[in-house]
C-alpha positions, 0 to 999 in steps of 0.5 A: 248767414256768415261765411260760405263753406268751401266744398272741394274747391280748387285754386283758380291756377289749377283750374286754368292748368287743367285746361292747359293740360287738356290742350297740351295732351291734345297737341301731343296726341295729334302729333303722335297720330300724324307720325303714326300715319306717316310711318304707316304710309311708308311701311305700306310703300304708299310713300317714297322716303324723303331722299328717294328722289335724290338717290334716283337723280344720282343714279340717273346722272351716272348713267347719262354721263356714261352714255353721253346722251339723254333719253326720257327713259333715263329721267327718274319718275320724281325728277324734271330735266333740261338739256342745255347747249354750252352757251346756256340755251335750253334745247329740250326738257320738262323744266319750264323756260321761266325756271330754266335760269335756275337750272342753268345756275346749277351748271355754274355751281349752284345746287339749289334754288330759293324755291326749295328745288335741288339740282344734279348736273350730268355732262353730255355731248355738246352740252349739259343735262340738269336734273331737278328734284325735291328732298321730301316725301312723295306719293308713289301714285302719280294720280295722288301726286297730281291732285294732292300736296306732298304727304309732308305738307298734307299731314302738316296742314291736317295737323294744324287744322285739327289743332286749331279746331281742338283749341277752339273746342277747348276754349268753348269748354273752358268758357262754359266751365268758367261761366258756370263757376262764376254764376254764383258771383254774377247772380249775387252781384245782380241781386245786390244791385237790384237790392234783392237782399233776401237770398242765400249766397251760393258757392263755387268750386273755385277758392278765389271766387268763394273768397269774393262771395264771402266778402259779398255776403258780408256786404249784403248783410251790412247793406241789408241792415243799413237799409232797414235802419234807414227805412225805419228812421225814415218811417219814424220821421214821417210818422212823427212829422204827420203826427206833429202836424195833425196834433198842432191843427186842433189847438190852432183851430181852438186858438183861432176860434177864440180869437174870432170870438174876441174880435166880435166883442168890444175891444180897445184899439190896443186889444184889436192890435194884439188880436191881429198879432195873434191871427197873423201868428196863427196863420203862419203856424197853419201854413207851416202845419200845412207844409208839413202835411204836404211833405208827409203826403207827397213822400208817402209813396202811396199811389196817386190818382193819375187821370187825363185833365183838361189842359186849358181848364187846369191852366185857367184855374192856376192863372186865377190863383196866381193872379190873386197872389201877385196882385197884392205885391203889384207884380207884373205877370207874363203868361205864355202857353205854347202848343199844348195838348188838349189833355195831360195825364196828371194828378191835378191837385198835386201838380197845381200845388207844386206850381203854386209853390213855385209861384209863391217862392218866386213872389216872395223874392220878387221886389214890388213892381217886378215881373214873373213870367210863366211858360208852358208847352210840350217839346219833343213829347215832354210837358214843360212848365217854367216860372222865371222872376226878376228877383236876385236869382239863385246863388251857386249854393242854392242851385244845388240845395234849394230843392232840398227839404228845409233849405233856407240858407241861401243869402241871395234869397233870404226871407222869413216868409218861407220854410224851405219846403216849397221847392222840395214839395214841387220836386217830389211832385215832379218825381211822382209824375216821373219827371224832374225839377230844374233850377237855373238863373234866367237870362231873360229876367235875370232872376231865378228860373224853376222848370218842371218837366213831365215826360211824354208818358204823361201827355194824353 
């Protein structure tokens, strides 16, 4: 595949800059439109200028001071007023009583309050007239002034709403565009994660994303080649193991047959002893070959026949087999089956072999006269098969590695009676049923404890 051709790609900074310019352009256009609208309102005499009320207040104050009295006709349209006695008592006016304190402060020299109001004072007979006004544009229409904010606040609010809406729009457009640019990267990452390595890498119009895609393309090729090599080696190993196991069966059968014929003839005591050695060695080799075949069949991944199996009959068959295995070593067996369903959805042969391997492993390491306990039950929809023994238990190293293929390095459970494949096969069988094999040391018997769990889907 090689590197990805970059076609009309831009840098990520330019991609961000483009949308930033869109945002700035929209803000400037909105501000320009707001100024144009305000100037149009002023030009068409729909709005008073910001200092209109101030000029009217100056004019009215002069007239009131000259007349020495106040009439409502003297009060400008955009002003409110209050008439005070010399002691500060409000006689009349359109300013509320709560706000009259601010108006009286104007008499004492203050020209504005914290609410944004300005004041002018005109002396009248026996008191003062205070005019209140605001320096900001106002609608000429009294009805518009009653129901709408002043033009300045109204336009600023509209500008903020428009800018917020436009920012949200630009953000959505930017997100969609960025997601589209990132689609080749997201798609490639998903396929590599799912090990779908037979695909052509797409390109993006962003340089930095293409750089990442180039690296991912090299990773895809390397991963594909590595997996292919691993698969070929694994297949070759399995084929060689299966071929070796089957090739050994024929000569072992011939040797055993001839040994049996020798034993039927008249042999000396020494020859009988030698034939016994041969038979014992043949049995060991056949056990080894059988283990190799079991591994080959279990690892093959071929579909296994899963069906509902009578639980009681399955456990009774297992009990008979295990009893014969443990009797020779005078090992006590404790058999406990809790609440179990009438049937389990399993491969009877594979699960029987797995449990027998676990029992055999436990018997190998349990001293004569020791104890092996078996427990089977269904907990929370999961079938549990547990074998505990009174042997030396697993070492910390064995707890991690005992279920691995050919593992025999555990000094706490060293023996020449196994090949490091029993627990490995049991683990493979559990996985083929969608379950798991768990290794621990038993609190009850102080030895090793092996548990096979089969999920709820395997319970009929």
